C-alpha positions as CSV (number, residue, x, y, z in Angstrom):
1,X,99.3,141.0,94.0
2,X,100.1,138.7,91.1
3,X,101.9,140.3,88.1
4,X,103.0,138.6,84.8
5,X,105.0,141.0,82.6
6,X,105.7,139.9,79.1
7,X,108.5,141.3,76.9
8,X,110.2,140.5,73.6
9,X,107.5,140.9,71.1
10,X,107.9,142.8,67.9
11,X,108.0,142.8,64.1
12,X,110.1,140.2,62.3
13,X,110.3,138.8,58.8
14,X,109.2,135.3,58.0
15,X,111.9,132.8,58.9
16,X,113.2,135.0,61.7
17,X,113.3,134.4,65.4
18,X,112.1,136.1,68.6
19,X,112.4,135.3,72.3
20,X,109.5,136.2,74.6
21,X,110.0,136.5,78.4
22,X,107.5,136.6,81.2
23,X,108.6,137.8,84.6
24,X,106.3,136.7,87.5
25,X,105.8,138.1,90.9
26,X,103.3,137.5,93.7
27,X,103.0,133.8,93.1
28,X,105.0,130.8,94.1
29,X,106.5,130.5,90.7
30,X,108.4,127.2,91.3
31,X,105.2,125.2,91.8
32,X,103.1,126.9,89.2
33,X,102.5,125.6,85.7
34,X,103.5,128.4,83.2
35,X,102.3,128.7,79.7
36,X,102.1,130.9,76.6
37,X,98.9,131.4,74.7
38,X,98.2,133.5,71.6
39,X,95.2,135.2,70.0
40,X,95.1,136.3,66.4
41,X,92.5,138.8,65.2
42,X,89.1,137.1,64.9
43,X,90.3,133.9,66.5
44,X,90.0,132.3,69.9
45,X,92.9,132.3,72.3
46,X,94.9,129.1,71.9
47,X,97.6,127.3,73.9
48,X,101.1,127.6,72.3
49,X,103.1,125.8,75.0
50,X,103.2,125.2,78.7
51,X,105.7,123.8,81.2
52,X,105.0,122.2,84.6
53,X,106.8,122.8,87.8
54,X,108.7,119.6,87.1
55,X,109.8,120.8,83.7
56,X,107.5,118.7,81.5
57,X,106.4,120.6,78.4
58,X,103.5,120.5,76.0
59,X,103.1,122.4,72.8
60,X,100.7,122.9,70.0
61,X,101.2,120.8,66.8
62,X,101.5,124.0,64.8
63,X,104.7,125.1,66.7
64,X,106.4,121.8,67.4
65,X,110.0,121.8,66.2
66,X,110.0,125.6,66.0
67,X,109.1,127.0,69.4
68,X,110.7,126.0,72.8
69,X,109.3,126.9,76.2
70,X,111.6,127.0,79.2
71,X,111.7,128.4,82.7
72,X,114.1,129.8,85.2
73,X,112.8,129.3,88.7
74,X,115.5,131.4,90.3
75,X,114.5,134.4,88.1
76,X,110.8,133.5,88.2
77,X,110.8,133.9,84.4
78,X,109.4,131.7,81.6
79,X,110.6,132.0,78.1
80,X,109.3,131.2,74.6
81,X,112.0,130.8,72.0
82,X,110.4,131.1,68.6
83,X,112.3,130.1,65.4
84,X,111.3,129.8,61.8
85,X,108.5,132.2,62.3
86,X,105.6,132.3,59.8
87,X,103.0,134.9,59.1
88,X,100.4,132.7,60.7
89,X,102.2,133.1,64.0
90,X,101.2,136.7,64.1
91,X,99.1,137.2,67.3
92,X,99.1,138.8,70.7
93,X,101.0,136.4,73.0
94,X,99.9,136.0,76.6
95,X,101.7,134.6,79.5
96,X,99.7,132.4,81.8
97,X,100.3,131.0,85.3
98,X,98.3,128.2,86.9
99,X,98.8,128.0,90.7
100,X,98.3,124.6,92.5
101,X,95.0,126.0,93.7
102,X,93.9,126.1,90.1
103,X,93.7,129.8,90.1
104,X,94.8,131.2,86.7
105,X,96.6,134.5,86.0
106,X,97.3,136.3,82.7
107,X,99.8,138.9,81.6
108,X,98.8,141.9,79.5
109,X,100.0,140.4,76.2
110,X,102.8,141.2,73.8
111,X,102.3,141.6,70.0
112,X,104.2,139.4,67.6
113,X,103.9,140.3,63.9
114,X,105.6,138.2,61.2
115,X,105.8,139.8,57.8
116,X,105.9,137.7,54.6
């Protein structure tokens, strides 16, 4: 059974930082593409950043230069370091895993709230 468990969300003031973690089990983590998505109230879920098994990263223009995605294959964990947070970053953040078979898995989400 695949499980993606996010942690690290919370309330922070604008300009602050948070680090999200997603611990995976039940998948071959090292060959999966891992990603972070977010969904704000009334908006569609959107890609924040992802990282391939080889370490190549991709991120949304809105977070470039502020957010960094990384992975630790030994710990089967993917991280999202978020700096210079803005109120518009407020959303539920979801961990995502794409297996080589193209099957996609989601975590339960963690709330990030940035106050102005």
